[in-house]
Backbone as CSV, one residue per row, in Angstrom:
resi,resn,N_x,N_y,N_z,CA_x,CA_y,CA_z,C_x,C_y,C_z
1,MET,-19.423,-32.885,34.354,-18.651,-31.779,33.793,-19.339,-30.432,33.972
2,ASP,-20.628,-30.451,34.332,-21.392,-29.210,34.419,-21.170,-28.523,35.763
3,GLY,-21.342,-27.193,35.770,-21.385,-26.430,37.008,-20.160,-26.565,37.876
4,ILE,-18.989,-26.656,37.257,-17.769,-26.874,38.023,-17.236,-25.568,38.600
5,GLU,-17.229,-24.516,37.781,-16.629,-23.262,38.246,-17.592,-22.428,39.068
6,SER,-17.040,-21.710,40.019,-17.842,-20.800,40.830,-18.009,-19.480,40.093
7,ARG,-18.956,-18.680,40.551,-19.169,-17.354,39.960,-17.900,-16.518,40.075
8,GLU,-17.243,-16.572,41.217,-16.041,-15.773,41.446,-14.932,-16.155,40.471
9,TYR,-14.791,-17.453,40.233,-13.737,-17.916,39.320,-14.000,-17.423,37.904
10,LEU,-15.232,-17.592,37.425,-15.572,-17.166,36.070,-15.377,-15.660,35.894
11,GLU,-15.785,-14.907,36.896,-15.653,-13.447,36.797,-14.185,-13.024,36.830
12,SER,-13.357,-13.733,37.590,-11.932,-13.396,37.636,-11.278,-13.700,36.292
13,GLN,-11.676,-14.809,35.653,-11.149,-15.149,34.340,-11.600,-14.140,33.292
14,LEU,-12.843,-13.697,33.396,-13.363,-12.699,32.468,-12.622,-11.389,32.629
15,GLU,-12.316,-11.023,33.858,-11.567,-9.785,34.131,-10.181,-9.844,33.500
16,THR,-9.551,-11.008,33.547,-8.237,-11.190,32.929,-8.318,-10.977,31.422
17,ILE,-9.377,-11.483,30.804,-9.557,-11.334,29.361,-9.814,-9.871,29.000
18,LEU,-10.627,-9.185,29.789,-10.916,-7.772,29.521,-9.642,-6.929,29.643
19,LYS,-8.779,-7.292,30.587,-7.499,-6.589,30.735,-6.638,-6.826,29.503
20,TRP,-6.648,-8.061,29.008,-5.890,-8.387,27.794,-6.415,-7.590,26.610
21,GLU,-7.741,-7.484,26.484,-8.331,-6.724,25.383,-7.882,-5.266,25.426
22,LYS,-7.830,-4.712,26.629,-7.404,-3.321,26.773,-5.965,-3.143,26.322
23,GLU,-5.129,-4.122,26.633,-3.723,-4.046,26.240,-3.559,-4.165,24.730
24,GLN,-4.498,-4.859,24.077,-4.408,-5.061,22.634,-4.765,-3.815,21.843
25,LYS,-5.463,-2.879,22.464,-5.913,-1.686,21.745,-4.801,-0.662,21.623
26,ASP,-3.692,-1.123,21.137,-2.553,-0.235,20.960,-1.692,-0.785,19.837
27,ILE,-0.996,0.078,19.147,-0.074,-0.337,18.105,1.102,0.613,18.112
28,PHE,2.298,0.069,18.198,3.493,0.894,18.298,3.789,1.599,16.979
29,LEU,4.433,2.763,17.075,4.747,3.557,15.894,5.585,2.768,14.905
30,TRP,6.528,1.956,15.441,7.402,1.215,14.528,6.626,0.202,13.712
31,GLU,5.501,-0.279,14.261,4.683,-1.235,13.506,4.010,-0.532,12.336
32,LYS,3.545,0.715,12.568,2.941,1.478,11.479,3.979,1.767,10.397
33,ILE,5.175,2.183,10.842,6.240,2.487,9.897,6.672,1.217,9.171
34,GLY,6.658,0.111,9.895,7.104,-1.147,9.323,6.246,-1.633,8.178
35,ARG,5.012,-1.162,8.095,4.140,-1.587,7.008,4.472,-0.884,5.702
36,ILE,5.122,0.280,5.794,5.416,1.074,4.603,6.327,0.340,3.627
37,PRO,7.502,-0.157,4.077,8.363,-0.844,3.105,7.725,-2.098,2.527
38,PHE,6.861,-2.750,3.313,6.234,-3.967,2.813,5.203,-3.633,1.739
39,MET,4.491,-2.517,1.899,3.529,-2.115,0.885,4.247,-1.652,-0.384
40,LEU,5.422,-1.012,-0.200,6.218,-0.617,-1.352,6.745,-1.850,-2.075
41,LEU,7.133,-2.843,-1.280,7.630,-4.083,-1.855,6.565,-4.729,-2.733
42,ASP,5.316,-4.620,-2.313,4.234,-5.227,-3.070,4.171,-4.671,-4.487
43,ARG,4.503,-3.388,-4.617,4.460,-2.761,-5.944,5.628,-3.236,-6.807
44,LEU,6.729,-3.619,-6.149,7.918,-4.030,-6.886,7.990,-5.540,-7.099
45,THR,7.090,-6.260,-6.470,7.111,-7.716,-6.551,6.723,-8.193,-7.951
46,PRO,7.448,-9.168,-8.475,7.112,-9.704,-9.806,5.658,-10.179,-9.867
47,LYS,5.071,-10.084,-11.061,3.657,-10.424,-11.223,3.360,-11.857,-10.794
48,ILE,4.256,-12.784,-11.092,3.998,-14.184,-10.756,3.881,-14.384,-9.244
49,VAL,4.663,-13.592,-8.493,4.602,-13.683,-7.037,3.279,-13.131,-6.534
50,ARG,2.883,-11.967,-7.083,1.619,-11.367,-6.666,0.441,-12.270,-7.025
51,ASP,0.543,-12.948,-8.164,-0.522,-13.867,-8.561,-0.643,-15.025,-7.582
52,ASN,0.509,-15.519,-7.100,0.490,-16.622,-6.134,-0.179,-16.207,-4.835
53,VAL,0.116,-14.992,-4.382,-0.503,-14.495,-3.163,-2.003,-14.304,-3.384
54,GLY,-2.374,-13.790,-4.571,-3.788,-13.603,-4.880,-4.549,-14.909,-4.866
55,GLU,-3.929,-15.969,-5.393,-4.573,-17.283,-5.383,-4.791,-17.769,-3.954
56,ALA,-3.810,-17.476,-3.089,-3.942,-17.880,-1.687,-5.117,-17.163,-1.029
57,LEU,-5.284,-15.885,-1.367,-6.401,-15.125,-0.806,-7.734,-15.712,-1.263
58,ASN,-7.783,-16.140,-2.514,-9.016,-16.751,-3.012,-9.322,-18.058,-2.288
59,GLU,-8.282,-18.828,-1.990,-8.470,-20.081,-1.274,-8.996,-19.828,0.135
60,ILE,-8.480,-18.778,0.760,-8.930,-18.457,2.108,-10.373,-17.961,2.071
61,GLY,-10.737,-17.301,0.980,-12.131,-16.901,0.824,-13.047,-18.112,0.775
62,SER,-12.577,-19.191,0.154,-13.394,-20.402,0.078,-13.554,-21.034,1.456
63,PHE,-12.607,-20.756,2.351,-12.714,-21.270,3.723,-13.990,-20.771,4.385
64,ILE,-14.303,-19.504,4.146,-15.497,-18.915,4.749,-16.757,-19.618,4.249
65,GLN,-16.744,-19.984,2.987,-17.928,-20.596,2.401,-18.069,-22.072,2.747
66,SER,-16.951,-22.806,2.692,-17.057,-24.259,2.867,-16.008,-24.869,3.793
67,GLY,-15.053,-24.071,4.218,-13.977,-24.622,5.037,-12.823,-25.091,4.179
68,GLY,-13.146,-25.623,2.999,-12.119,-26.049,2.054,-11.074,-26.951,2.670
69,LYS,-9.851,-26.803,2.200,-8.760,-27.661,2.662,-8.211,-27.227,4.020
70,TYR,-8.736,-26.147,4.555,-8.203,-25.633,5.812,-8.881,-26.209,7.052
71,LEU,-9.981,-26.955,6.876,-10.657,-27.519,8.030,-9.765,-28.531,8.742
72,VAL,-9.758,-28.483,10.053,-8.929,-29.389,10.837,-9.745,-30.620,11.246
73,ARG,-9.045,-31.658,11.699,-9.718,-32.853,12.196,-10.177,-32.615,13.629
74,LYS,-11.457,-32.716,13.855,-11.990,-32.509,15.200,-11.444,-33.534,16.182
75,LYS,-11.335,-34.775,15.726,-10.944,-35.841,16.648,-9.552,-35.630,17.228
76,SER,-8.682,-34.959,16.473,-7.341,-34.692,16.993,-7.408,-33.795,18.230
77,VAL,-8.225,-32.746,18.151,-8.355,-31.830,19.284,-9.154,-32.480,20.416
78,MET,-10.185,-33.238,20.073,-10.964,-33.934,21.097,-10.089,-34.923,21.864
79,PHE,-9.144,-35.526,21.154,-8.209,-36.464,21.767,-7.332,-35.742,22.794
80,VAL,-6.853,-34.573,22.425,-6.019,-33.786,23.339,-6.830,-33.341,24.555
81,LEU,-8.055,-32.891,24.326,-8.914,-32.473,25.431,-9.215,-33.637,26.373
82,ALA,-9.488,-34.817,25.798,-9.811,-35.987,26.612,-8.627,-36.375,27.486
83,GLY,-7.436,-36.365,26.895,-6.243,-36.714,27.660,-5.972,-35.724,28.763
84,THR,-6.171,-34.449,28.485,-5.947,-33.404,29.490,-6.953,-33.509,30.619
85,ALA,-8.210,-33.759,30.277,-9.265,-33.867,31.287,-9.053,-35.084,32.176
86,ALA,-8.556,-36.172,31.593,-8.406,-37.420,32.340,-7.158,-37.445,33.216
87,ARG,-6.032,-36.911,32.664,-4.765,-37.073,33.392,-3.928,-35.804,33.499
88,GLY,-4.554,-34.659,33.330,-3.865,-33.397,33.539,-2.698,-33.177,32.598
89,ALA,-1.607,-32.608,33.137,-0.442,-32.261,32.327,0.170,-33.479,31.643
90,GLU,0.177,-34.602,32.336,0.731,-35.826,31.751,-0.106,-36.288,30.564
91,GLY,-1.427,-36.226,30.732,-2.314,-36.609,29.643,-2.191,-35.676,28.458
92,LEU,-2.011,-34.388,28.728,-1.827,-33.401,27.656,-0.571,-33.714,26.863
93,LYS,0.525,-33.968,27.569,1.795,-34.267,26.908,1.690,-35.526,26.060
94,ASP,1.125,-36.580,26.632,1.013,-37.849,25.911,0.125,-37.720,24.675
95,SER,-0.998,-37.005,24.824,-1.925,-36.876,23.695,-1.333,-36.032,22.576
96,LEU,-0.564,-35.002,22.929,0.088,-34.179,21.912,1.156,-34.980,21.173
97,GLU,1.895,-35.793,21.920,2.920,-36.627,21.296,2.290,-37.659,20.365
98,ALA,1.176,-38.250,20.804,0.482,-39.235,19.979,-0.092,-38.587,18.733
99,GLU,-0.609,-37.365,18.885,-1.180,-36.634,17.752,-0.085,-36.294,16.746
100,THR,1.107,-35.943,17.245,2.234,-35.630,16.370,2.694,-36.872,15.627
101,ALA,2.765,-37.999,16.350,3.210,-39.251,15.745,2.272,-39.702,14.638
102,GLY,0.993,-39.376,14.774,0.017,-39.819,13.780,-0.269,-38.807,12.708
103,SER,0.363,-37.619,12.783,0.023,-36.535,11.851,0.381,-36.859,10.416
104,GLY,1.332,-37.739,10.210,1.714,-38.062,8.841,0.998,-39.268,8.284
105,LYS,0.074,-39.848,9.058,-0.628,-41.052,8.614,-1.972,-40.689,7.996
106,GLU,-2.602,-41.696,7.426,-3.932,-41.483,6.873,-4.901,-41.138,7.985
107,GLU,-5.888,-40.297,7.671,-6.810,-39.813,8.692,-7.509,-40.960,9.416
108,GLY,-7.936,-41.999,8.684,-8.625,-43.110,9.314,-7.755,-43.809,10.325
109,THR,-6.455,-43.971,10.000,-5.522,-44.618,10.922,-5.348,-43.798,12.172
110,VAL,-5.225,-42.495,12.010,-5.055,-41.599,13.152,-6.279,-41.647,14.055
111,ASN,-7.459,-41.565,13.457,-8.683,-41.587,14.244,-8.835,-42.896,15.006
112,ASP,-8.486,-44.017,14.353,-8.560,-45.308,15.029,-7.631,-45.348,16.227
113,ARG,-6.447,-44.787,16.050,-5.487,-44.780,17.147,-5.994,-43.925,18.289
114,HIS,-6.557,-42.775,17.966,-7.099,-41.898,18.997,-8.190,-42.615,19.792
115,GLU,-9.081,-43.273,19.068,-10.181,-43.944,19.733,-9.688,-45.092,20.602
116,HIS,-8.571,-45.704,20.195,-8.040,-46.833,20.950,-7.298,-46.353,22.194
117,ASP,-6.502,-45.287,22.032,-5.660,-44.815,23.127,-6.422,-43.977,24.132
118,SER,-7.436,-43.243,23.706,-8.120,-42.323,24.606,-9.012,-43.063,25.592
119,GLU,-8.956,-42.615,26.851,-9.814,-43.219,27.857,-11.273,-42.883,27.555
120,GLU,-11.487,-41.754,26.957,-12.849,-41.348,26.610,-12.774,-40.347,25.473
121,MET,-13.252,-40.728,24.296,-13.261,-39.801,23.184,-14.441,-38.855,23.356
122,LEU,-14.137,-37.585,23.557,-15.178,-36.602,23.840,-15.963,-36.223,22.586
123,THR,-17.219,-35.907,22.777,-18.001,-35.267,21.731,-17.799,-33.760,21.899
124,LEU,-18.203,-32.997,20.900,-18.050,-31.549,20.993,-18.898,-30.990,22.128
125,ASP,-20.080,-31.545,22.317,-20.951,-31.086,23.404,-20.314,-31.348,24.762
126,GLU,-19.695,-32.514,24.912,-19.008,-32.821,26.175,-17.817,-31.904,26.378
127,ALA,-17.111,-31.609,25.306,-15.952,-30.725,25.390,-16.358,-29.328,25.854
128,SER,-17.537,-28.877,25.414,-18.000,-27.538,25.780,-18.312,-27.415,27.265
129,LYS,-18.427,-28.551,27.958,-18.764,-28.541,29.382,-17.565,-28.818,30.280
130,LEU,-16.386,-28.948,29.682,-15.180,-29.172,30.467,-14.851,-27.933,31.304
131,PRO,-14.109,-28.108,32.396,-13.672,-26.947,33.179,-12.812,-26.012,32.327
132,ILE,-12.891,-24.740,32.604,-12.123,-23.753,31.838,-10.634,-24.042,31.892
133,HIS,-10.130,-24.466,33.045,-8.685,-24.692,33.166,-8.226,-25.855,32.285
134,VAL,-9.094,-26.828,32.014,-8.761,-27.920,31.104,-8.697,-27.386,29.674
135,MET,-9.675,-26.564,29.308,-9.678,-25.950,27.981,-8.418,-25.107,27.780
136,ASP,-8.064,-24.328,28.805,-6.874,-23.478,28.724,-5.610,-24.304,28.516
137,ALA,-5.486,-25.382,29.276,-4.291,-26.221,29.190,-4.149,-26.825,27.796
138,ALA,-5.257,-27.327,27.250,-5.222,-27.912,25.904,-4.877,-26.847,24.864
139,ALA,-5.485,-25.666,24.993,-5.218,-24.575,24.055,-3.752,-24.159,24.108
140,ASP,-3.191,-24.059,25.313,-1.791,-23.675,25.456,-0.852,-24.735,24.889
141,GLY,-1.192,-26.010,25.113,-0.359,-27.088,24.591,-0.350,-27.107,23.073
142,ILE,-1.508,-26.941,22.474,-1.605,-26.919,21.013,-0.886,-25.698,20.453
143,THR,-1.020,-24.562,21.129,-0.349,-23.347,20.672,1.165,-23.520,20.652
144,THR,1.717,-24.090,21.712,3.159,-24.313,21.787,3.634,-25.167,20.619
145,LYS,2.877,-26.186,20.306,3.226,-27.082,19.205,3.163,-26.357,17.867
146,ARG,2.102,-25.593,17.647,1.941,-24.880,16.371,2.991,-23.782,16.195
147,VAL,3.359,-23.115,17.286,4.371,-22.062,17.217,5.733,-22.649,16.823
148,LYS,6.060,-23.800,17.365,7.332,-24.449,17.010,7.355,-24.809,15.530
149,PHE,6.225,-25.312,15.047,6.142,-25.671,13.628,6.281,-24.425,12.764
150,ALA,5.631,-23.338,13.160,5.695,-22.093,12.390,7.112,-21.548,12.342
151,ALA,7.837,-21.663,13.449,9.222,-21.188,13.497,10.092,-21.972,12.522
152,ALA,9.885,-23.286,12.491,10.658,-24.124,11.575,10.330,-23.792,10.125
153,GLN,9.052,-23.551,9.845,8.642,-23.208,8.493,9.218,-21.861,8.075
154,GLY,9.194,-20.893,9.000,9.737,-19.572,8.693,11.220,-19.630,8.377
155,ALA,11.930,-20.500,9.085,13.360,-20.660,8.822,13.583,-21.254,7.437
156,ALA,12.757,-22.220,7.074,12.904,-22.881,5.776,12.612,-21.927,4.627
157,THR,11.551,-21.135,4.762,11.187,-20.217,3.680,12.019,-18.941,3.708
158,GLY,12.815,-18.761,4.762,13.673,-17.579,4.835,14.989,-17.755,4.117
159,ILE,15.273,-18.962,3.676,16.552,-19.243,3.024,16.726,-18.413,1.760
160,GLY,15.661,-18.306,0.972,15.777,-17.623,-0.316,15.408,-16.162,-0.304
161,GLY,15.140,-15.597,0.887,14.808,-14.180,0.964,13.570,-13.830,0.170
162,ILE,13.670,-12.814,-0.667,12.523,-12.310,-1.418,11.944,-13.368,-2.361
163,PHE,12.775,-14.345,-2.744,12.323,-15.351,-3.702,11.439,-16.425,-3.067
164,THR,11.492,-16.562,-1.749,10.664,-17.582,-1.082,9.611,-16.989,-0.158
165,ILE,9.645,-15.675,0.062,8.670,-15.058,0.966,7.248,-15.154,0.401
166,ALA,7.137,-15.208,-0.926,5.816,-15.339,-1.539,5.163,-16.659,-1.151
167,ALA,5.978,-17.686,-0.936,5.447,-18.981,-0.512,5.131,-18.968,0.974
168,ASP,5.868,-18.172,1.717,5.718,-18.144,3.175,4.392,-17.522,3.606
169,ILE,4.005,-16.426,2.971,2.803,-15.699,3.388,1.539,-16.559,3.293
170,PRO,1.279,-17.230,2.170,0.083,-18.091,2.118,0.125,-19.212,3.155
171,LEU,1.320,-19.759,3.411,1.452,-20.824,4.399,1.114,-20.329,5.799
172,VAL,1.577,-19.132,6.125,1.287,-18.567,7.444,-0.198,-18.260,7.590
173,LEU,-0.807,-17.763,6.527,-2.245,-17.497,6.565,-3.025,-18.789,6.793
174,GLY,-2.622,-19.854,6.107,-3.279,-21.141,6.287,-3.108,-21.669,7.695
175,GLN,-1.905,-21.554,8.246,-1.657,-21.987,9.622,-2.488,-21.183,10.611
176,SER,-2.636,-19.901,10.323,-3.416,-19.034,11.211,-4.864,-19.507,11.281
177,LEU,-5.437,-19.826,10.122,-6.815,-20.310,10.094,-6.944,-21.636,10.838
178,LYS,-5.961,-22.501,10.685,-6.027,-23.811,11.336,-5.901,-23.700,12.849
179,VAL,-4.980,-22.861,13.328,-4.812,-22.756,14.773,-6.027,-22.080,15.413
180,LEU,-6.672,-21.180,14.686,-7.892,-20.557,15.210,-9.025,-21.578,15.304
181,GLN,-9.089,-22.490,14.353,-10.091,-23.555,14.442,-9.826,-24.450,15.645
182,GLU,-8.566,-24.710,15.912,-8.218,-25.542,17.061,-8.568,-24.840,18.370
183,MET,-8.389,-23.533,18.418,-8.788,-22.786,19.606,-10.307,-22.860,19.777
184,ALA,-11.026,-22.787,18.665,-12.490,-22.895,18.723,-12.897,-24.237,19.315
185,LEU,-12.288,-25.310,18.845,-12.617,-26.647,19.331,-12.263,-26.817,20.805
186,CYS,-11.155,-26.217,21.229,-10.745,-26.322,22.635,-11.812,-25.764,23.573
187,TYR,-12.549,-24.761,23.109,-13.582,-24.147,23.952,-14.993,-24.594,23.560
188,GLY,-15.056,-25.678,22.771,-16.346,-26.303,22.491,-17.151,-25.693,21.373
189,TYR,-16.490,-25.041,20.406,-17.196,-24.454,19.263,-16.778,-25.175,17.982
190,ASP,-17.718,-25.317,17.069,-17.529,-26.144,15.880,-17.147,-25.315,14.654
191,PRO,-15.893,-25.413,14.171,-15.485,-24.644,12.982,-16.141,-25.123,11.696
192,ASP,-16.811,-26.277,11.733,-17.574,-26.712,10.558,-18.798,-25.827,10.343
193,ASN,-19.205,-25.158,11.404,-20.355,-24.260,11.343,-19.944,-22.957,10.651
194,PRO,-20.614,-22.583,9.549,-20.263,-21.344,8.847,-20.231,-20.130,9.772
195,ARG,-21.089,-20.135,10.787,-21.133,-19.036,11.741,-19.794,-18.903,12.469
196,GLU,-19.210,-20.043,12.838,-17.930,-20.011,13.537,-16.789,-19.610,12.617
197,ARG,-16.929,-19.903,11.335,-15.878,-19.476,10.411,-15.866,-17.961,10.259
198,VAL,-17.025,-17.343,10.411,-17.078,-15.873,10.427,-16.330,-15.364,11.658
199,PHE,-16.580,-15.988,12.806,-15.908,-15.585,14.043,-14.395,-15.740,13.904
200,ILE,-13.975,-16.820,13.255,-12.545,-17.078,13.063,-11.902,-15.992,12.212
201,VAL,-12.579,-15.583,11.145,-12.043,-14.515,10.299,-11.966,-13.204,11.081
202,LYS,-12.943,-12.974,11.961,-12.914,-11.780,12.794,-11.728,-11.828,13.769
203,CYS,-11.416,-13.018,14.278,-10.243,-13.173,15.139,-8.973,-12.850,14.355
204,LEU,-8.930,-13.307,13.100,-7.793,-13.027,12.232,-7.665,-11.526,12.009
205,GLN,-8.801,-10.872,11.809,-8.814,-9.429,11.607,-8.327,-8.715,12.859
206,PHE,-8.789,-9.160,14.018,-8.398,-8.529,15.275,-6.891,-8.606,15.490
207,SER,-6.302,-9.749,15.173,-4.878,-9.958,15.452,-3.975,-9.029,14.655
208,SER,-4.479,-8.498,13.530,-3.643,-7.646,12.679,-4.113,-6.191,12.629
209,ALA,-5.179,-5.871,13.350,-5.759,-4.523,13.266,-5.025,-3.521,14.150
210,ASP,-5.253,-2.228,13.867,-4.719,-1.177,14.719,-5.734,-0.893,15.833
211,ILE,-5.525,0.196,16.571,-6.387,0.497,17.711,-7.854,0.589,17.309
212,VAL,-8.111,1.366,16.263,-9.490,1.557,15.814,-10.099,0.241,15.355
213,GLY,-9.322,-0.526,14.608,-9.813,-1.799,14.107,-10.119,-2.790,15.210
214,LYS,-9.232,-2.866,16.205,-9.456,-3.798,17.312,-10.726,-3.428,18.075
215,LYS,-10.921,-2.152,18.288,-12.114,-1.707,18.999,-13.373,-2.073,18.227
216,ALA,-13.331,-1.885,16.907,-14.496,-2.198,16.075,-14.808,-3.691,16.103
217,VAL,-13.763,-4.526,16.024,-13.975,-5.970,16.045,-14.567,-6.414,17.374
218,LEU,-14.047,-5.875,18.481,-14.562,-6.247,19.800,-16.031,-5.860,19.949
219,GLU,-16.405,-4.710,19.394,-17.802,-4.283,19.459,-18.692,-5.232,18.665
220,GLU,-18.207,-5.682,17.519,-18.979,-6.616,16.706,-19.131,-7.962,17.406
221,LEU,-18.027,-8.447,17.965,-18.062,-9.763,18.603,-18.812,-9.754,19.929
222,ALA,-18.991,-8.581,20.518,-19.726,-8.486,21.780,-21.179,-8.912,21.602
223,VAL,-21.701,-8.777,20.378,-23.098,-9.155,20.119,-23.183,-10.372,19.199
224,PHE,-22.073,-11.068,19.051,-22.017,-12.176,18.097,-23.019,-13.281,18.420
225,ASP,-23.220,-13.548,19.696,-24.131,-14.621,20.089,-25.560,-14.142,20.300
226,ASP,-25.796,-12.860,20.018,-27.146,-12.315,20.073,-27.705,-12.341,18.656
227,VAL,-28.574,-13.297,18.379,-29.080,-13.505,17.021,-29.692,-12.240,16.440
228,GLU,-30.390,-11.473,17.267,-31.079,-10.278,16.774,-30.126,-9.151,16.421
229,LYS,-28.913,-9.180,17.021,-27.985,-8.070,16.808,-26.758,-8.448,15.976
230,SER,-26.664,-9.703,15.575,-25.437,-10.152,14.907,-25.495,-10.048,13.386
231,ASP,-26.581,-9.541,12.827,-26.689,-9.437,11.374,-25.573,-8.589,10.779
232,GLN,-25.179,-7.536,11.494,-24.145,-6.644,10.986,-22.820,-7.366,10.838
233,VAL,-22.512,-8.247,11.784,-21.269,-9.001,11.717,-21.247,-9.875,10.471
234,PHE,-22.373,-10.533,10.190,-22.432,-11.416,9.035,-22.428,-10.632,7.734
235,SER,-23.009,-9.459,7.741,-23.035,-8.656,6.523,-21.633,-8.216,6.135
236,GLN,-20.747,-8.093,7.121,-19.386,-7.666,6.840,-18.523,-8.800,6.307
237,LEU,-19.115,-9.966,6.188,-18.398,-11.097,5.623,-17.956,-10.792,4.202
238,GLN,-18.676,-9.926,3.503,-18.328,-9.582,2.137,-16.976,-8.901,2.065
239,GLY,-16.519,-8.369,3.189,-15.235,-7.671,3.189,-14.064,-8.547,3.565
240,TRP,-14.196,-9.868,3.363,-13.128,-10.765,3.779,-11.805,-10.488,3.081
241,ARG,-11.860,-10.027,1.829,-10.612,-9.725,1.123,-9.818,-8.642,1.843
242,GLU,-10.537,-7.606,2.315,-9.864,-6.531,3.026,-9.270,-7.046,4.333
243,VAL,-9.994,-7.983,4.967,-9.500,-8.557,6.213,-8.174,-9.269,5.983
244,VAL,-8.146,-10.127,4.974,-6.949,-10.910,4.705,-5.823,-10.030,4.168
245,GLN,-6.158,-9.040,3.321,-5.140,-8.146,2.802,-4.510,-7.342,3.925
246,SER,-5.339,-6.904,4.873,-4.829,-6.181,6.036,-3.900,-7.063,6.844
247,TYR,-4.264,-8.341,6.967,-3.424,-9.286,7.703,-2.084,-9.449,7.003
248,THR,-2.105,-9.528,5.671,-0.869,-9.665,4.910,0.008,-8.424,5.073
249,ASP,-0.602,-7.231,4.944,0.151,-5.987,5.077,0.751,-5.835,6.466
250,SER,0.075,-6.372,7.476,0.507,-6.166,8.852,1.825,-6.854,9.166
251,PHE,2.278,-7.758,8.280,3.569,-8.387,8.526,4.660,-7.317,8.624
252,GLY,4.550,-6.293,7.765,5.431,-5.150,7.816,6.857,-5.444,8.229
253,MET,7.256,-4.839,9.350,8.609,-4.972,9.857,8.965,-6.414,10.171
254,LYS,7.951,-7.211,10.534,8.217,-8.610,10.882,8.865,-9.348,9.718
255,LYS,8.468,-8.992,8.482,8.978,-9.697,7.314,10.094,-8.943,6.597
256,LEU,10.341,-7.712,6.991,11.297,-6.874,6.280,12.659,-7.544,6.157
257,PHE,13.192,-8.043,7.280,14.537,-8.628,7.271,14.550,-10.058,6.728
258,GLN,13.367,-10.631,6.564,13.302,-11.963,5.979,13.583,-11.911,4.484
259,LEU,13.581,-10.699,3.927,13.843,-10.538,2.501,15.311,-10.756,2.168
260,ILE,16.167,-10.782,3.198,17.600,-10.962,2.981,17.909,-12.457,2.930
261,PRO,18.416,-12.959,1.802,18.732,-14.389,1.711,19.655,-14.847,2.835
262,ILE,19.495,-16.049,3.290,20.254,-16.687,4.365,19.915,-16.062,5.723
263,ALA,20.122,-14.732,5.857,19.768,-14.072,7.122,18.278,-14.222,7.387
264,GLY,17.521,-14.401,6.310,16.074,-14.570,6.435,15.693,-15.812,7.212
265,ILE,16.617,-16.753,7.369,16.343,-17.969,8.132,15.992,-17.606,9.570
266,ILE,16.824,-16.749,10.161,16.608,-16.342,11.556,15.369,-15.473,11.670
267,PHE,15.284,-14.447,10.821,14.172,-13.516,10.909,12.846,-14.176,10.527
268,GLY,12.901,-15.098,9.565,11.689,-15.810,9.190,11.159,-16.660,10.321
269,SER,12.069,-17.302,11.039,11.678,-18.139,12.176,11.046,-17.303,13.275
270,ILE,11.683,-16.182,13.597,11.171,-15.294,14.651,9.822,-14.701,14.248
271,SER,9.725,-14.272,12.992,8.494,-13.644,12.496,7.311,-14.597,12.558
272,ASN,7.485,-15.797,12.021,6.379,-16.751,11.990,5.995,-17.212,13.385
273,LYS,6.992,-17.378,14.238,6.726,-17.767,15.617,5.849,-16.725,16.306
274,GLY,6.185,-15.441,16.121,5.407,-14.370,16.735,4.015,-14.252,16.140
275,THR,3.920,-14.411,14.818,2.627,-14.273,14.147,1.635,-15.333,14.608
276,ILE,2.055,-16.595,14.570,1.158,-17.686,14.966,0.863,-17.610,16.459
277,GLY,1.850,-17.198,17.251,1.618,-17.045,18.684,0.562,-15.996,18.973
278,ASP,0.628,-14.872,18.262,-0.352,-13.788,18.448,-1.753,-14.224,18.014
279,VAL,-1.831,-14.915,16.883,-3.121,-15.367,16.379,-3.747,-16.376,17.339
280,ALA,-2.940,-17.315,17.820,-3.444,-18.332,18.743,-3.927,-17.695,20.043
281,GLU,-3.177,-16.715,20.542,-3.577,-16.031,21.770,-4.907,-15.302,21.570
282,THR,-5.060,-14.666,20.413,-6.317,-13.979,20.108,-7.482,-14.967,20.102
283,GLY,-7.297,-16.086,19.406,-8.350,-17.090,19.362,-8.688,-17.626,20.739
284,LYS,-7.670,-17.902,21.520,-7.895,-18.422,22.871,-8.701,-17.435,23.708
285,MET,-8.279,-16.207,23.738,-8.925,-15.205,24.591,-10.362,-14.922,24.154
286,LEU,-10.588,-14.773,22.858,-11.927,-14.411,22.391,-12.899,-15.581,22.490
287,TYR,-12.424,-16.789,22.235,-13.299,-17.953,22.409,-13.528,-18.253,23.886
288,LYS,-12.521,-18.058,24.690,-12.679,-18.260,26.134,-13.685,-17.271,26.709
289,LYS,-13.622,-16.047,26.225,-14.574,-15.030,26.677,-15.999,-15.443,26.343
290,ARG,-16.215,-15.952,25.132,-17.563,-16.410,24.751,-18.045,-17.532,25.664
291,ARG,-17.155,-18.475,25.943,-17.550,-19.608,26.777,-17.876,-19.161,28.201
292,ILE,-17.073,-18.266,28.754,-17.331,-17.775,30.116,-18.635,-16.997,30.165
293,ASN,-18.843,-16.121,29.198,-20.085,-15.347,29.156,-21.307,-16.254,29.038
294,GLN,-21.178,-17.310,28.265,-22.296,-18.236,28.119,-22.600,-18.930,29.450
295,ARG,-21.558,-19.324,30.166,-21.784,-19.996,31.450,-22.372,-19.037,32.485
296,LEU,-21.949,-17.793,32.413,-22.518,-16.810,33.331,-23.991,-16.573,33.010
297,ARG,-24.325,-16.535,31.722,-25.730,-16.367,31.343,-26.568,-17.562,31.785
298,GLU,-26.003,-18.737,31.674,-26.725,-19.950,32.048,-27.025,-20.008,33.553
299,THR,-26.210,-19.324,34.327,-26.448,-19.294,35.781,-27.201,-18.037,36.203
300,ASP,-27.715,-17.302,35.191,-28.513,-16.100,35.456,-27.755,-15.056,36.248
301,ILE,-26.470,-14.942,35.923,-25.670,-13.907,36.578,-25.615,-12.700,35.648
302,PRO,-26.035,-11.541,36.079,-25.987,-10.360,35.213,-24.571,-9.991,34.864
303,LEU,-24.343,-9.668,33.566,-23.016,-9.307,33.127,-22.811,-7.799,33.164
């Protein structure tokens, strides 16, 4: 699995990511305006609703410390990676279908099935050495699956308009954390590691930030793997509440029409689909960039 990609291939992939980063450093005027009614809504929201959202924020804070209930099963993602590496697109499809079929079962049963069906159950270290195109394929397959689930959830919570949106926001935040962990695993990084949970929160922050915010996050993450220079990133962990609150506020226009009962079914589906898609893309690109940079460093290629 080692030394598969050429220097030219890695550099071309890195160039694609840098182009994507440049495109992200923008925010349309309507998005800024769209946050205004949502912030006003927050002031008018009944106390019980605001309390529910506050509890969700506290739970997400615990994710940073211990992972809490948001940690994903590594073996599920390793199973998808193994299938993709062994049999390409067909293996990816089969492993995703098997993972879906087992998602409602007990974890031990699912893991046993994975170990039985997989030609080779990968370790995290082995996964980190897979070709980039295998990692990309697995990440894209998982993203497609998570986006479909988010769309269905948004439709369900859009039925009651303003009365069910309070339940929708914590659910979307939880899904965002989970899909970012899956992106981490696809590129060989361990979300059980507190260090990676900091990176995940930074990805969450990036996905909802404006131009200035995105630039600041990219500057922080540029030195994330430099132990001597990464202290500042970890020190900002204390600001996780602001990160999550900013993410909640950023729904803005996306959630505005979901406040309308019944019509919220359509808008809720579209909103959640876009939100999870954006978060997954952010995780994929930023984790892929780390993996490519690491491989370039390992081959002593100046960046």
